[in-house]
Backbone bond lengths (Angstrom), bond angles and torsions (degrees), N, CA, C in turn:
res aa  C-N    CA-C-N  psi(-1)  N-CA   C-N-CA  omega(-1)  CA-C   N-CA-C  phi
1 M - - - 1.455 - - 1.524 108.39 -
2 N 1.318 117.34 145.80 1.469 121.43 178.67 1.516 110.21 -63.67
3 G 1.329 115.92 151.24 1.458 121.16 -179.68 1.512 112.59 -67.68
4 M 1.307 115.27 155.34 1.452 122.60 178.90 1.523 109.12 -79.54
5 T 1.324 117.05 135.75 1.456 121.47 -179.09 1.521 111.94 -69.04
6 R 1.310 117.85 -48.10 1.475 122.73 -177.68 1.523 109.15 -99.11
7 R 1.319 116.13 76.45 1.466 121.44 -175.81 1.528 113.80 -58.04
8 E 1.334 117.22 -27.76 1.467 118.99 179.56 1.526 111.72 -66.15
9 R 1.321 117.41 -14.39 1.465 121.53 178.55 1.526 112.94 -96.53
10 Q 1.321 117.90 -7.11 1.455 121.65 -176.67 1.531 111.53 -66.43
11 I 1.332 115.66 139.52 1.461 123.42 175.35 1.527 106.84 -107.30
12 T 1.321 116.52 126.16 1.462 120.78 176.77 1.527 112.08 -117.09
13 D 1.315 117.47 -15.60 1.471 121.99 -179.70 1.531 108.85 -70.48
14 I 1.326 117.02 118.17 1.465 120.84 -176.39 1.525 112.00 -61.37
15 D 1.329 118.95 -30.92 1.467 120.53 177.78 1.527 110.62 -63.96
16 E 1.320 117.22 -38.36 1.464 121.15 176.91 1.530 110.88 -69.72
17 I 1.309 116.65 -36.10 1.467 120.97 177.50 1.526 110.07 -66.27
18 I 1.320 116.95 -41.25 1.474 120.97 177.07 1.530 110.22 -62.35
19 K 1.327 118.10 -36.71 1.468 120.71 176.74 1.529 110.70 -60.85
20 I 1.325 116.89 -39.70 1.470 119.70 177.43 1.520 109.56 -64.37
21 L 1.330 117.54 -44.73 1.468 121.04 178.69 1.520 111.83 -61.59
22 D 1.333 116.68 -37.47 1.467 120.82 -179.11 1.528 112.55 -76.38
23 T 1.323 117.57 -29.85 1.466 121.49 -173.15 1.525 112.88 -91.37
24 S 1.315 116.85 -39.45 1.470 120.08 178.56 1.524 108.11 -65.35
25 K 1.295 117.15 148.57 1.462 119.75 -179.98 1.521 113.04 -121.12
26 V 1.329 116.57 -15.97 1.467 120.44 -178.69 1.519 109.02 -125.33
27 L 1.305 115.27 131.77 1.452 123.44 175.15 1.524 106.95 -107.44
28 H 1.325 116.73 134.03 1.463 121.23 175.96 1.522 106.28 -98.26
29 L 1.329 116.12 113.49 1.453 122.65 -175.19 1.519 109.42 -98.46
30 G 1.334 115.79 118.01 1.455 121.37 179.15 1.517 110.97 -101.44
31 M 1.332 114.71 135.37 1.464 122.42 179.12 1.523 108.23 -136.01
32 V 1.331 116.04 171.03 1.462 120.47 174.63 1.523 107.24 -120.42
33 D 1.338 115.03 118.30 1.460 122.94 179.73 1.523 107.47 -102.67
34 G 1.324 116.22 95.09 1.463 119.94 -174.30 1.515 108.71 69.05
35 D 1.341 115.94 -111.16 1.464 119.99 177.10 1.531 111.31 -113.83
36 E 1.333 116.37 20.08 1.456 121.17 -174.78 1.530 110.89 -121.99
37 P 1.347 117.97 131.52 1.469 118.69 175.14 1.528 110.62 -69.44
38 Y 1.318 115.79 150.05 1.469 122.56 -179.19 1.524 106.92 -144.75
39 V 1.331 116.71 122.91 1.463 121.90 -177.67 1.526 109.08 -125.37
40 V 1.326 115.12 135.59 1.461 121.52 -178.31 1.538 108.88 -130.18
41 P 1.355 118.05 129.21 1.466 119.33 173.41 1.530 109.31 -79.90
42 M 1.336 116.80 135.53 1.465 120.38 -177.30 1.525 110.91 -144.84
43 N 1.328 115.86 149.63 1.458 120.68 166.86 1.521 106.82 -73.42
44 Y 1.321 117.09 157.85 1.456 120.17 -175.81 1.525 110.37 -148.43
45 G 1.303 114.07 165.10 1.451 123.43 167.40 1.517 106.49 -129.35
46 Y 1.318 116.19 167.13 1.463 118.32 179.00 1.516 110.53 -147.40
47 T 1.318 114.65 160.02 1.451 122.96 166.52 1.524 106.43 -131.30
48 Y 1.314 115.41 145.62 1.457 121.29 175.59 1.520 106.77 -133.48
49 E 1.330 115.27 104.27 1.456 120.85 -175.39 1.519 109.52 -133.49
50 D 1.314 116.43 132.25 1.469 122.80 177.88 1.534 111.87 52.54
51 G 1.336 115.63 40.60 1.459 120.00 177.89 1.516 114.60 76.49
52 K 1.335 117.97 10.14 1.472 122.11 -177.52 1.520 110.24 -115.43
53 L 1.331 115.30 122.93 1.463 121.75 177.04 1.523 109.92 -93.22
54 T 1.330 115.57 129.19 1.461 122.50 174.80 1.519 107.48 -125.99
55 L 1.322 116.31 133.02 1.463 122.24 177.53 1.513 108.94 -106.78
56 W 1.329 115.73 145.46 1.467 122.78 -177.99 1.524 108.39 -126.69
57 L 1.328 116.72 128.49 1.462 122.80 -178.69 1.524 108.59 -127.36
58 H 1.312 115.64 159.11 1.460 118.15 174.82 1.522 109.44 -141.35
59 G 1.314 114.89 159.61 1.457 120.82 179.05 1.515 109.55 177.87
60 A 1.317 115.24 -159.90 1.464 120.51 178.87 1.528 109.58 -66.00
61 R 1.302 116.13 150.83 1.477 120.94 179.14 1.517 111.79 -76.75
62 Q 1.328 116.99 -18.89 1.460 122.41 -178.16 1.524 108.82 -124.19
63 G 1.313 116.58 158.94 1.456 119.90 174.13 1.518 111.96 132.27
64 R 1.326 114.42 178.20 1.458 120.86 -174.12 1.532 112.34 -58.23
65 K 1.332 116.94 -45.96 1.465 120.95 -177.78 1.527 110.90 -56.35
66 M 1.314 116.70 -48.12 1.463 120.75 -179.06 1.532 110.79 -67.03
67 D 1.327 116.88 -40.30 1.471 120.67 178.36 1.526 111.10 -61.15
68 V 1.338 116.11 -43.58 1.464 120.74 -179.25 1.527 110.23 -63.68
69 M 1.329 117.45 -45.51 1.468 120.64 -178.42 1.519 112.52 -66.84
70 R 1.319 117.13 -31.00 1.472 119.03 176.90 1.530 110.19 -66.00
71 K 1.330 116.62 -36.21 1.471 121.02 -179.67 1.529 111.93 -79.64
72 N 1.329 116.90 -36.23 1.462 121.22 -177.42 1.533 108.20 -145.81
73 P 1.323 117.50 99.75 1.466 120.58 -175.96 1.530 114.66 -78.11
74 K 1.335 117.81 -2.00 1.461 119.49 178.73 1.526 108.94 -74.58
75 V 1.335 116.55 127.09 1.464 121.20 -177.10 1.527 109.92 -132.37
76 F 1.313 114.81 162.99 1.456 123.11 173.40 1.517 106.31 -130.46
77 F 1.330 116.85 144.34 1.460 119.33 -179.12 1.525 109.79 -133.87
78 E 1.335 114.78 157.34 1.464 122.35 176.88 1.510 107.42 -149.79
79 M 1.339 115.41 142.26 1.464 121.26 173.57 1.520 107.76 -145.71
80 E 1.327 116.48 155.83 1.460 120.04 179.63 1.520 110.12 -145.90
81 C 1.339 114.41 159.50 1.461 120.98 178.00 1.523 108.51 -153.88
82 G 1.327 116.05 173.38 1.460 120.98 177.58 1.512 113.75 64.92
83 L 1.319 116.67 34.29 1.467 120.94 -178.12 1.522 110.15 -70.34
84 E 1.332 116.06 122.16 1.459 120.57 -179.17 1.530 109.46 -146.03
85 P 1.338 116.35 107.76 1.464 118.84 179.32 1.530 110.92 -66.42
86 F 1.336 115.79 149.25 1.461 119.65 174.24 1.520 109.30 -136.99
87 E 1.331 114.15 156.27 1.457 121.17 -177.31 1.524 109.90 -102.67
88 G 1.320 114.74 160.62 1.452 121.85 175.98 1.513 110.41 -134.67
89 E 1.309 115.40 176.52 1.468 120.00 -179.35 1.526 111.89 -72.49
90 V 1.344 116.15 -28.24 1.467 121.78 176.95 1.521 107.89 -131.50
91 A 1.331 116.19 164.58 1.464 121.09 -174.10 1.525 113.21 -53.44
92 C 1.327 118.70 -41.84 1.470 120.15 -176.51 1.522 113.02 -75.12
93 K 1.330 118.97 -2.63 1.468 122.19 176.32 1.532 112.05 -98.35
94 Y 1.343 117.31 -2.57 1.459 121.17 172.73 1.527 107.38 -74.27
95 G 1.309 117.07 156.51 1.457 118.59 178.82 1.510 112.58 -174.30
96 L 1.313 114.91 -163.11 1.451 122.21 -176.16 1.522 108.43 -139.71
97 A 1.326 115.65 122.13 1.463 120.27 172.08 1.524 107.30 -80.35
98 Y 1.348 116.68 144.61 1.458 120.49 -178.04 1.524 110.41 -166.39
99 S 1.327 114.78 166.80 1.458 123.14 164.79 1.518 105.87 -125.49
100 S 1.332 116.82 142.46 1.461 119.43 -178.02 1.520 111.09 -144.53
101 L 1.311 114.45 159.37 1.448 122.85 177.06 1.520 106.80 -138.45
102 M 1.329 116.23 132.69 1.455 119.00 175.94 1.519 109.39 -146.26
103 G 1.316 114.93 154.56 1.448 118.82 -178.75 1.507 111.78 -175.05
104 R 1.319 113.82 -174.56 1.458 119.28 -179.04 1.514 109.90 -127.33
105 G 1.324 115.19 156.82 1.450 119.46 -178.73 1.511 111.85 -163.25
106 I 1.315 113.42 -176.32 1.457 122.01 178.42 1.529 107.66 -116.09
107 A 1.331 115.76 124.38 1.464 121.57 -178.99 1.525 110.83 -89.54
108 E 1.321 114.18 142.06 1.464 120.97 176.28 1.520 107.74 -133.14
109 I 1.313 116.47 128.99 1.463 120.67 176.35 1.530 106.99 -83.80
110 I 1.322 115.39 122.31 1.471 122.08 -174.69 1.529 109.95 -90.82
111 E 1.320 115.41 131.44 1.467 121.18 177.45 1.524 112.07 -110.03
112 D 1.338 117.87 -26.66 1.458 122.73 -177.99 1.534 110.13 -65.27
113 V 1.334 116.82 122.86 1.459 122.32 -174.36 1.530 111.66 -63.80
114 E 1.329 118.93 -39.64 1.465 120.61 179.95 1.530 110.86 -63.84
115 T 1.322 117.35 -42.03 1.463 121.31 177.72 1.522 110.03 -65.99
116 K 1.325 116.99 -38.36 1.463 120.89 177.01 1.525 111.08 -61.58
117 K 1.327 117.14 -43.06 1.463 120.56 179.35 1.524 110.67 -62.13
118 D 1.318 116.93 -43.20 1.466 120.41 176.58 1.528 110.29 -61.26
119 A 1.330 116.58 -46.18 1.466 121.65 -178.50 1.528 111.03 -59.72
120 L 1.316 117.20 -43.33 1.462 120.83 179.67 1.530 110.63 -65.50
121 S 1.318 117.17 -35.12 1.465 120.79 176.04 1.523 110.80 -65.90
122 F 1.349 117.91 -42.13 1.466 121.53 176.81 1.523 110.17 -61.11
123 L 1.330 115.76 -42.88 1.465 121.04 -179.12 1.526 110.61 -62.38
124 M 1.317 117.21 -47.17 1.469 120.25 -178.65 1.525 111.32 -67.02
125 K 1.325 117.88 -35.64 1.464 121.12 178.01 1.528 109.94 -64.26
126 T 1.329 116.93 -43.87 1.465 121.23 178.79 1.523 110.92 -64.88
127 Q 1.311 117.08 -42.86 1.464 121.10 -174.18 1.525 113.18 -77.68
128 T 1.337 117.31 -32.56 1.468 119.79 -173.26 1.522 114.65 -120.20
129 G 1.331 116.92 -17.23 1.463 120.16 -174.02 1.514 112.97 79.33
130 K 1.336 117.39 2.74 1.465 122.09 -177.43 1.523 110.75 -110.98
131 D 1.333 115.40 155.24 1.458 121.63 177.06 1.521 109.75 -91.65
132 F 1.322 116.30 132.40 1.461 122.88 177.79 1.520 108.73 -129.69
133 G 1.320 115.79 147.89 1.459 121.68 171.97 1.513 108.84 -110.98
134 F 1.315 116.58 156.81 1.457 120.99 -178.08 1.523 109.91 -132.15
135 E 1.333 115.13 141.89 1.451 121.08 175.74 1.522 109.28 -86.02
136 D 1.323 115.79 159.42 1.463 121.24 -179.26 1.532 111.71 -53.93
137 K 1.315 116.25 -43.34 1.465 120.43 -176.15 1.534 110.84 -62.25
138 M 1.337 116.42 -42.00 1.471 119.92 -179.65 1.533 110.48 -63.83
139 A 1.328 116.26 -43.28 1.463 120.79 -176.81 1.522 112.04 -71.85
140 S 1.319 116.91 -31.19 1.464 119.77 -174.92 1.526 113.46 -71.69
141 V 1.326 118.16 -19.69 1.470 119.84 -175.65 1.536 113.75 -94.20
142 V 1.348 117.94 -4.53 1.466 119.83 -179.81 1.518 110.84 -111.73
143 G 1.320 114.99 155.43 1.452 120.79 172.98 1.518 108.70 -86.93
144 V 1.320 117.29 135.78 1.457 122.14 177.77 1.523 108.66 -124.90
145 I 1.319 114.79 134.61 1.459 122.06 -178.45 1.524 108.20 -119.92
146 K 1.310 115.19 130.95 1.463 122.16 174.66 1.526 107.07 -107.21
147 I 1.327 116.59 130.46 1.464 120.18 175.14 1.519 108.38 -114.06
148 D 1.314 114.89 113.72 1.461 121.01 172.03 1.520 106.34 -81.16
149 V 1.328 116.08 108.78 1.466 121.29 -175.76 1.529 108.81 -76.07
150 L 1.323 115.43 124.91 1.464 121.59 179.50 1.522 110.77 -83.65
151 D 1.325 116.39 -44.08 1.458 121.23 175.61 1.524 109.01 -161.52
152 F 1.334 114.88 161.09 1.456 120.10 -179.04 1.522 109.43 -155.68
153 T 1.323 114.74 161.01 1.464 121.55 173.18 1.527 107.91 -133.95
154 A 1.325 115.04 151.17 1.459 121.38 177.93 1.526 108.16 -125.70
155 K 1.326 114.56 152.60 1.455 120.24 -173.21 1.529 109.66 -147.18
156 H 1.329 115.52 147.72 1.463 120.66 175.66 1.524 108.59 -134.98
157 R 1.322 115.41 127.77 1.450 120.42 173.70 1.514 106.83 -113.56
158 P 1.337 117.51 110.73 1.450 119.68 179.79 1.525 111.51 -82.15
159 I 1.340 116.02 168.51 1.460 120.54 171.05 1.534 106.59 -70.58
160 P 1.328 117.50 130.12 1.467 119.43 -178.74 1.520 111.86 -61.82
161 K 1.311 115.31 146.11 1.461 120.32 175.81 1.530 108.07 -74.90
162 K 1.303 115.31 143.00 1.477 119.84 -178.76 1.502 109.98 -88.52
């Protein structure tokens, strides 16, 4: 992945990165449909095990998103949290404080019902903080996407000190 321009804003502490994953609720999933970019906002779940980040998404089993990923599984994602506008003395000193995470990965459409049930549990835990179980029938009717994250960067822009 290309280097970050504002290195002083980079987050490398995994605990801070996990806070972004736990706090953000929408992931913006970028794909390439032929020669055209395509971005979809989605709820997500995640697992972080042995230094490996995996993202879990769900949605309809059919449609443009699934068609695009079948043709080209390379994806890019972005999420943000802690959005707080701030003012400045002049227009160019106004801005937005935030924390963000973005990266690239390989998407896989999951068909195995047991893996789907696990994925849906990860998603609900991330979104609600609660544990949920799923029956085979519930998991079999939804599309589940696993993203094996290849690399990612995190960033924090604080409110400037006055």
